[in-house]
C-alpha positions in Angstrom: 99.9 89.9 108.5 96.5 90.1 107.0 94.1 87.1 107.1 92.2 86.5 103.9 90.0 83.8 102.4 91.8 81.3 100.2 90.6 80.5 96.7 90.2 77.0 95.4 93.0 77.5 92.9 95.4 77.7 95.9 94.5 74.3 97.2 97.7 72.6 96.1 99.8 75.3 97.8 97.7 74.9 101.0 98.1 71.1 100.8 101.9 71.6 100.6 101.8 73.8 103.7 99.8 71.1 105.5 102.4 68.5 104.6 105.4 70.5 105.5 103.9 71.5 108.9 102.9 67.9 109.8 106.3 66.6 108.7 108.1 69.2 110.9 105.8 69.6 113.9 104.6 66.1 114.4 107.9 64.2 114.1 108.1 63.8 117.9 104.4 62.7 118.2 104.1 60.0 115.5 106.3 57.4 113.8 108.1 58.4 110.6 106.2 55.9 108.5 102.8 57.2 109.8 103.8 60.8 108.9 104.9 59.7 105.4 101.6 58.0 104.8 99.7 60.9 106.3 101.3 63.5 104.0 101.2 62.2 100.4 102.3 64.5 97.7 99.0 63.9 95.7 96.3 66.0 97.2 92.9 64.3 97.7 90.0 65.9 95.8 88.2 66.3 99.2 90.8 68.8 100.2 90.1 71.0 97.2 86.4 70.7 98.0 87.1 71.8 101.6 88.9 74.9 100.3 86.0 75.7 98.0 83.1 75.0 100.3 84.2 76.4 103.7 85.6 79.6 105.1 89.3 78.7 104.5 91.7 81.3 105.8 95.3 82.0 104.9 98.0 84.4 105.9 100.6 85.3 103.1 104.3 85.7 103.5 105.6 89.2 104.3 106.0 90.0 100.6 102.3 89.0 100.0 103.2 86.5 97.3 102.1 83.2 98.7 100.3 81.6 101.7 102.3 80.4 104.6 99.6 79.6 107.2 96.2 78.1 106.8 93.1 77.0 108.7 89.3 76.6 108.1 85.9 76.4 109.7 84.3 73.1 108.7 80.7 74.2 108.2 79.3 70.7 108.4 80.8 69.8 111.8 81.4 73.2 113.3 85.1 72.3 113.8 88.4 73.9 113.3 90.5 72.2 110.7 93.8 72.4 108.9 95.5 75.0 111.1 99.1 74.8 109.7 102.1 77.1 109.4 105.2 76.6 107.3 108.1 75.8 109.7 110.0 78.9 108.6 107.1 81.1 109.8 106.3 79.5 113.2 106.1 81.8 116.2 104.9 84.9 114.3 101.3 84.8 115.4 99.9 83.7 112.0 98.1 80.6 113.2 96.6 82.6 116.1 95.3 85.2 113.7 93.7 82.5 111.5 92.2 80.9 114.6 90.7 84.3 115.6 89.2 84.7 112.1 87.7 81.2 112.3 86.1 82.1 115.7 84.7 85.4 114.4 83.3 83.5 111.4 81.7 80.9 113.6 80.1 83.6 115.8 78.7 85.3 112.7 77.2 82.1 111.7 75.5 81.6 115.1 77.8 78.8 116.4 78.1 78.7 120.2 81.2 76.4 120.3 84.0 75.1 118.2 85.6 71.7 118.4 88.8 70.3 117.1 91.1 67.3 117.2 94.6 68.4 118.1 97.9 66.6 117.5 99.8 66.2 120.8 102.4 68.8 119.7 99.7 71.5 119.0 97.6 71.1 122.1 99.3 73.9 124.1 98.8 76.3 121.2 95.1 75.6 121.2 94.9 75.9 125.0 96.6 79.4 124.8 93.9 80.3 122.2 90.9 79.4 124.4 90.4 75.7 123.8 90.0 73.1 126.6 90.9 69.4 126.4 87.8 67.2 126.7 89.6 63.9 126.3 92.5 62.1 124.7 91.3 60.0 121.8 92.3 58.2 118.6 91.5 59.9 115.4 91.0 57.5 112.5 93.0 58.7 109.5 92.5 56.9 106.2 95.6 58.7 104.8 97.9 57.6 107.6 96.3 54.1 107.5 96.0 54.1 111.3 94.4 56.0 114.2 96.3 59.0 115.4 96.6 59.9 119.1 94.9 63.3 119.5 93.3 65.6 122.0 89.6 66.4 121.5 89.1 70.0 122.4 86.3 72.6 122.6 86.1 76.4 122.8 82.9 78.0 124.0 82.1 81.1 121.9 80.4 84.3 123.0 76.9 84.8 121.6 77.0 87.3 118.7 74.8 89.8 120.6 77.2 89.8 123.6 80.1 91.0 121.4 80.7 94.7 121.5 
């Protein structure tokens, strides 16, 4: 289970992972019509740009043939984004490894904290990985056409010099 950087030509495969993960994991948190609108088959160009312009990490399937888990550090906002795992690969530690790679990248870049907006179903995962809930909020989603209930979270990072 090696974490690696994604390439822009993998963007559609990463979008598909995102959609499958949302459709599976968020079905108890949001209405079906919201999930359908939030997970269109046609990938927005902004997603391809996110893959190209940020440290976007993936873990491949055990055969090493294709990505099955994703996540990236949004360099503009200092936030964790798009941490998703295909349902068949849940519980194998892939998302935790990606989150650790994002933290290490953030520390290298001098960030002292990371933020994220968690879906209700993923909040416990992030808490187990060092994030703390700041507040419950509504996240405006143009894709979903509504505001999504989320937990705003933060993780304080060690200063690069303090890491041994």
